[in-house]
NUKE-567591 format. One line per 4 residues: number of its first residue (from 1); for each residue x, z, y of C-alpha. Coordinates in steps of 0.1 Angstrom, whole numbers. Each point is the difference from the previous one (the first is absolute). Layout:
N
NUM> X:Z:Y ~ ...
//
This chain:
306
1> -1:0:-1 ~ 14:-10:35 ~ 0:26:27 ~ 14:-21:27
5> -5:-38:5 ~ 17:-18:29 ~ -9:-35:7 ~ 19:-23:24
9> 7:27:23 ~ 14:-12:36 ~ 13:21:30 ~ 15:-14:31
13> 22:17:28 ~ 10:-20:30 ~ -9:-34:-16 ~ 20:8:-32
17> -14:4:-35 ~ 12:33:-11 ~ -22:-1:-31 ~ -8:-34:-10
21> -24:-5:-28 ~ 9:28:-22 ~ -22:4:-33 ~ 5:25:-27
25> -21:26:-21 ~ 7:36:-10 ~ -13:15:-34 ~ -12:36:-3
29> 28:23:-9 ~ 29:-23:8 ~ 30:5:21 ~ -1:-33:20
33> 30:-8:21 ~ -1:-22:33 ~ 36:-10:1 ~ 21:-17:23
37> 27:2:29 ~ -8:16:32 ~ -21:-22:22 ~ -18:-18:-31
41> -36:13:10 ~ -1:29:-24 ~ -12:29:23 ~ -25:-23:19
45> -14:-9:-34 ~ -7:36:-9 ~ -11:10:34 ~ -26:-28:-3
49> -9:15:-35 ~ -4:35:14 ~ -21:-12:28 ~ 26:8:27
53> 4:-35:12 ~ -27:-28:3 ~ 13:-32:-19 ~ -6:-34:16
57> -11:-17:-30 ~ -5:3:-38 ~ -21:30:-20 ~ 10:33:-13
61> -19:23:-25 ~ 10:36:-6 ~ -20:19:-26 ~ -28:-25:8
65> 2:8:37 ~ 9:-22:29 ~ 28:17:20 ~ -15:-10:33
69> -36:6:-5 ~ 5:31:-24 ~ 30:15:16 ~ -16:35:6
73> -9:2:-39 ~ 32:-17:-11 ~ 21:29:16 ~ -15:25:-26
77> 10:-22:-28 ~ 35:-13:12 ~ 29:20:11 ~ 29:-15:17
81> 35:11:9 ~ 11:-20:27 ~ 36:-14:6 ~ 4:21:28
85> -19:30:6 ~ 10:33:17 ~ -14:36:1 ~ 8:26:29
89> 33:17:-10 ~ -16:35:3 ~ -29:-8:-21 ~ 4:17:-36
93> -7:-18:-31 ~ -27:20:-8 ~ -16:-5:35 ~ 3:-37:-4
97> -17:-2:-32 ~ -28:25:8 ~ -8:-22:32 ~ 1:-32:-18
101> -24:13:-30 ~ -27:6:29 ~ 0:-38:4 ~ -15:-8:-33
105> -36:10:-16 ~ 17:6:-35 ~ 37:11:7 ~ 24:10:-28
109> 12:36:-4 ~ 28:-4:23 ~ 20:30:-12 ~ -1:-13:-37
113> 8:-36:14 ~ 31:15:19 ~ 11:17:-34 ~ -5:-33:-18
117> 23:-15:25 ~ 26:25:-4 ~ -8:16:37 ~ -13:30:-10
121> 32:20:15 ~ 0:-19:34 ~ -39:10:8 ~ 13:21:28
125> 29:-23:11 ~ -5:-18:33 ~ 2:-40:-2 ~ 30:-2:20
129> 19:21:-24 ~ -7:-21:-30 ~ 23:-25:-16 ~ -5:-36:-1
133> -13:1:-35 ~ -22:30:7 ~ -14:-19:30 ~ -10:-28:-24
137> -17:23:-24 ~ -20:14:29 ~ -12:-34:11 ~ -9:-6:-36
141> -21:31:-1 ~ -18:-9:31 ~ -7:-34:-15 ~ -15:18:-30
145> -18:29:14 ~ -31:-21:4 ~ -2:-5:-39 ~ 3:-38:4
149> -4:-25:-28 ~ 25:-22:18 ~ 33:10:16 ~ 22:-23:20
153> 36:11:4 ~ 21:-19:27 ~ 36:-1:-1 ~ 0:33:-19
157> 38:4:-5 ~ 17:-17:29 ~ 27:23:15 ~ 1:24:-32
161> 29:8:-18 ~ 3:-13:-36 ~ -12:34:-15 ~ -28:3:22
165> -10:-36:-7 ~ 0:9:-36 ~ -19:29:5 ~ -26:-20:20
169> -5:-26:-26 ~ -10:28:-25 ~ -27:11:25 ~ -14:-35:1
173> -1:1:-38 ~ -18:33:2 ~ -24:-14:23 ~ -10:-28:-22
177> -3:27:-27 ~ -26:17:21 ~ -23:-31:-3 ~ 8:-13:34
181> 6:-38:4 ~ 33:-5:19 ~ 10:-28:25 ~ 38:3:6
185> 15:-19:29 ~ 37:-4:-2 ~ 29:-20:7 ~ 20:15:-27
189> 3:-20:-32 ~ 11:28:-22 ~ -27:20:11 ~ -27:-27:-7
193> 18:-7:-34 ~ -3:37:-11 ~ -34:8:12 ~ -23:-30:3
197> -23:-14:-28 ~ -3:-32:22 ~ 13:-10:34 ~ -12:-25:27
201> 33:-16:16 ~ -4:-7:34 ~ 23:-21:22 ~ -6:-12:35
205> -37:10:-3 ~ -6:-18:-30 ~ -4:12:-35 ~ 24:-21:-19
209> -8:16:-35 ~ -22:27:-16 ~ 12:11:-34 ~ 16:29:-20
213> 35:10:9 ~ 12:-15:-33 ~ -23:-32:5 ~ 17:-7:33
217> 34:6:-12 ~ -8:-25:-32 ~ -7:-27:26 ~ 37:-1:9
221> 28:-14:-22 ~ -1:25:-30 ~ 38:-3:-4 ~ 17:32:-9
225> 35:12:12 ~ 27:18:-21 ~ 31:14:16 ~ 28:17:-19
229> 39:2:-1 ~ 14:-10:-36 ~ 24:23:-13 ~ 19:-28:-13
233> 7:-38:2 ~ -33:-16:1 ~ -3:-40:-3 ~ -30:-11:21
237> -9:-26:-29 ~ -9:30:-22 ~ -31:5:22 ~ -8:-35:15
241> -6:-8:-35 ~ -29:23:-3 ~ -36:-18:4 ~ -9:29:20
245> 28:-3:26 ~ -2:-24:30 ~ 29:9:17 ~ 32:21:0
249> 19:9:32 ~ 28:25:9 ~ 5:23:32 ~ 36:12:-7
253> -1:18:-32 ~ -37:1:-1 ~ -20:-26:-22 ~ -35:-10:10
257> -22:-13:-24 ~ -34:-17:9 ~ -28:-10:-24 ~ -34:4:-15
261> -17:14:-31 ~ 18:27:-19 ~ 33:-6:22 ~ 12:38:-5
265> -1:1:-37 ~ 14:-35:-4 ~ 30:8:23 ~ 6:35:-13
269> -1:-14:-38 ~ 25:-28:10 ~ 23:24:15 ~ -1:25:-30
273> 6:-28:-25 ~ 33:-6:19 ~ 7:39:6 ~ -2:-3:36
277> -14:31:17 ~ -20:-7:30 ~ 7:27:28 ~ -21:10:31
281> -27:-22:-14 ~ -28:-5:23 ~ -34:-21:-5 ~ -17:-14:29
285> -34:-16:2 ~ -23:-14:27 ~ -17:25:23 ~ -28:-2:25
289> 26:-7:26 ~ 8:-31:-20 ~ -37:-10:-3 ~ -4:4:38
293> 30:-23:7 ~ -12:-25:-24 ~ -37:-2:15 ~ 8:4:36
297> 37:-16:2 ~ 14:34:18 ~ 8:36:-6 ~ -27:26:3
301> 20:21:26 ~ -4:-30:24 ~ -16:11:34 ~ -28:-18:10
305> -4:12:35 ~ -38:14:-6
//
């Protein structure tokens, strides 16, 4: 069952199409990623879904509601953590949750929500004293305090250190476990690969692909790469003769083998037959970064000026 349907969504600013004919659906219980570089139109898209911006064209349905016509009702069913949201530094975590709970007709048990998000010990802490990761958890709590069926999380881990990012990923998975459908906006490809069931890949306001992360990766060259340092002399012809191998190159003492199919097993077996040990072995496969490059012609971290 689809809880969100976006059809030919369009939004213009200053004569430029920021969102240009974007279409996708989000199924109930999914973690659905809206993925792309800064300026791709991701935030504008979800703000239209949440009823915070009025689109210039297209249609949106969220839980059977029109975000423009039914905005008052939608805010009780959709929670949103904005890319940039701030609370007064002197407001405590408990005061913020207690206040936001009054905005909804059927709010969550906010003390229990704080405990679930690992914030029980920060109830009396002022917002300005929280770490970056804790502030993000508070923003998630505020998005969930209305007991929504859908949560939109926009650039959730930007600016966080690696450990805080991993901790926040676990929180996102916990949200889905609560029965909430999650729309995750991100420009981090590794984040989308880790969390998302499906993604809409946006570039310059257009959805260039909608698929699972694995499905997007499979659209690019399925070639694998192996890197290793042979412990003894190695004749390249030992490997180039294997049907799985498409090429062998060298970088100093490192051998780089490309190929398809059961490449790793074939190469390891060939080396073992010739009593050659592969030291510092590393296997590389295509990623969402590679898929983005193949589908758009540029790297995902390229700025678009929007």
